[in-house]
C-alpha positions as a Markdown table, in Angstrom:
| # | Residue | x | y | z |
|---|---|---|---|---|
| 1 | Met | -90.7 | -57.0 | -209.4 |
| 2 | Ser | -91.3 | -56.6 | -213.2 |
| 3 | Trp | -88.8 | -57.3 | -216.1 |
| 4 | Phe | -88.7 | -55.9 | -219.3 |
| 5 | Arg | -88.3 | -59.1 | -222.0 |
| 6 | Ile | -86.0 | -57.7 | -224.5 |
| 7 | Thr | -85.4 | -58.8 | -227.6 |
| 8 | Leu | -83.3 | -57.8 | -230.6 |
| 9 | His | -85.1 | -57.5 | -234.3 |
| 10 | Arg | -82.6 | -55.5 | -236.1 |
| 11 | Ser | -79.0 | -56.2 | -236.9 |
| 12 | Ala | -76.6 | -53.3 | -235.6 |
| 13 | Ile | -74.5 | -53.6 | -238.8 |
| 14 | Gly | -73.8 | -50.3 | -240.3 |
| 15 | Leu | -74.6 | -48.5 | -237.4 |
| 16 | Pro | -73.0 | -46.1 | -234.8 |
| 17 | Glu | -70.8 | -47.1 | -232.5 |
| 18 | Arg | -72.7 | -45.4 | -230.0 |
| 19 | Thr | -75.6 | -47.5 | -230.8 |
| 20 | Arg | -73.5 | -50.7 | -231.2 |
| 21 | Gly | -72.5 | -50.1 | -227.6 |
| 22 | Val | -75.8 | -49.7 | -226.2 |
| 23 | Leu | -76.5 | -53.1 | -227.7 |
| 24 | Ala | -73.8 | -54.5 | -226.2 |
| 25 | Ala | -74.4 | -53.0 | -222.8 |
| 26 | Leu | -78.1 | -54.9 | -222.8 |
| 27 | Gly | -76.3 | -58.1 | -223.6 |
| 28 | Leu | -77.9 | -58.0 | -227.3 |
| 29 | Arg | -75.6 | -59.5 | -229.8 |
| 30 | Lys | -77.6 | -61.4 | -232.4 |
| 31 | Arg | -80.7 | -61.0 | -233.8 |
| 32 | Ser | -83.6 | -62.6 | -232.2 |
| 33 | Asn | -81.5 | -62.9 | -229.1 |
| 34 | Val | -83.4 | -62.6 | -225.6 |
| 35 | Val | -82.4 | -60.9 | -222.5 |
| 36 | Phe | -84.3 | -59.9 | -219.5 |
| 37 | His | -83.3 | -57.1 | -217.3 |
| 38 | Pro | -85.0 | -55.2 | -214.3 |
| 39 | Val | -87.4 | -52.4 | -214.7 |
| 40 | Ser | -85.8 | -49.2 | -213.9 |
| 41 | Ala | -85.1 | -46.0 | -215.4 |
| 42 | Gln | -81.8 | -46.8 | -216.3 |
| 43 | Phe | -82.6 | -49.4 | -218.8 |
| 44 | Ala | -85.5 | -47.7 | -219.8 |
| 45 | Gly | -83.3 | -44.9 | -221.2 |
| 46 | Met | -81.0 | -47.7 | -222.9 |
| 47 | Ile | -83.9 | -49.0 | -224.3 |
| 48 | Leu | -84.8 | -45.8 | -225.6 |
| 49 | Lys | -81.8 | -45.2 | -227.3 |
| 50 | Val | -82.4 | -48.5 | -229.3 |
| 51 | Lys | -86.2 | -48.5 | -229.5 |
| 52 | Glu | -86.3 | -49.0 | -233.6 |
| 53 | Leu | -84.1 | -52.3 | -233.2 |
| 54 | Val | -85.8 | -53.9 | -230.0 |
| 55 | Lys | -89.1 | -55.4 | -229.2 |
| 56 | Val | -90.1 | -54.9 | -225.5 |
| 57 | Glu | -92.5 | -56.8 | -223.3 |
| 58 | Glu | -92.8 | -56.4 | -219.6 |
| 59 | Val | -92.8 | -59.9 | -217.6 |
| 60 | Asp | -93.6 | -60.8 | -214.3 |
| 61 | Arg | -90.1 | -62.9 | -213.6 |
| 62 | Pro | -87.4 | -63.6 | -216.5 |
| 63 | Leu | -87.5 | -67.1 | -218.2 |
| 64 | Thr | -84.4 | -69.6 | -218.0 |
| 65 | Arg | -82.8 | -70.3 | -221.5 |
| 66 | Ala | -84.5 | -74.0 | -221.3 |
| 67 | Glu | -87.6 | -71.9 | -221.1 |
| 68 | Val | -87.0 | -69.5 | -224.0 |
| 69 | Lys | -85.8 | -72.1 | -226.2 |
| 70 | Val | -89.0 | -74.2 | -226.0 |
| 71 | Glu | -91.0 | -71.2 | -226.5 |
| 72 | Arg | -89.5 | -70.5 | -229.5 |
| 73 | Thr | -89.3 | -74.1 | -230.6 |
| 74 | Pro | -91.4 | -74.9 | -233.5 |
| 75 | Asp | -94.2 | -77.4 | -233.6 |
| 76 | Pro | -92.8 | -80.8 | -234.9 |
| 77 | Gly | -95.2 | -81.0 | -237.9 |
| 78 | Phe | -98.5 | -80.8 | -239.0 |
| 79 | Trp | -101.6 | -82.4 | -238.4 |
| 80 | Leu | -104.2 | -83.9 | -241.3 |
| 81 | Glu | -107.5 | -82.4 | -239.8 |
| 82 | Ser | -109.1 | -84.0 | -243.0 |
| 83 | Arg | -109.4 | -84.9 | -246.6 |
| 84 | Ala | -109.0 | -82.0 | -249.3 |
| 85 | Glu | -111.6 | -82.7 | -251.8 |
| 86 | Gly | -110.7 | -82.6 | -255.3 |
| 87 | Gly | -107.3 | -80.5 | -256.1 |
| 88 | Val | -104.0 | -83.1 | -256.6 |
| 89 | Leu | -105.9 | -86.4 | -254.8 |
| 90 | Lys | -108.1 | -86.3 | -258.2 |
| 91 | Glu | -105.3 | -85.9 | -260.2 |
| 92 | Val | -103.4 | -88.9 | -258.5 |
| 93 | Asp | -106.4 | -91.0 | -258.8 |
| 94 | Ala | -106.6 | -89.9 | -262.3 |
| 95 | Leu | -103.2 | -90.7 | -262.8 |
| 96 | Ala | -103.9 | -94.3 | -261.5 |
| 97 | Arg | -106.4 | -95.1 | -263.5 |
| 98 | Arg | -104.9 | -94.0 | -266.5 |
| 99 | Lys | -101.5 | -96.0 | -265.5 |
| 100 | Gly | -104.0 | -98.8 | -265.7 |
| 101 | Glu | -106.0 | -98.6 | -268.7 |
| 102 | Ile | -102.3 | -97.4 | -270.5 |
| 103 | Lys | -100.9 | -100.7 | -269.2 |
| 104 | Glu | -103.7 | -102.7 | -270.7 |
| 105 | Glu | -102.9 | -100.8 | -274.1 |
| 106 | Val | -100.0 | -101.0 | -275.2 |
| 107 | Gly | -98.1 | -103.0 | -272.2 |
| 108 | Glu | -95.8 | -102.0 | -269.9 |
| 109 | Ile | -94.9 | -98.9 | -269.4 |
| 110 | Arg | -94.2 | -96.7 | -266.2 |
| 111 | Leu | -95.3 | -93.3 | -265.8 |
């Protein structure tokens, strides 16, 4: 059995009560909210009424809340693939060398 995965992308603020009622009937309350409904003519008709506000995909099975949360969670950080040549690193090295030269000339100065 196929399922509609419906995601609310646009807010319903300022829209007619009828449109907001369709969103409520689909179970969509907040932006980026995701709901799953079986593929049927009834839900297809509701989706067509609010097609400008939602993003729809057809999936094989509905995901659990935990699966949706894991899918939406961003990566924990970033990976440093290689050191950049030039740019900031050269400037930092130049400042470090300059700091050493200034210390020798003037005494103790903090940058």
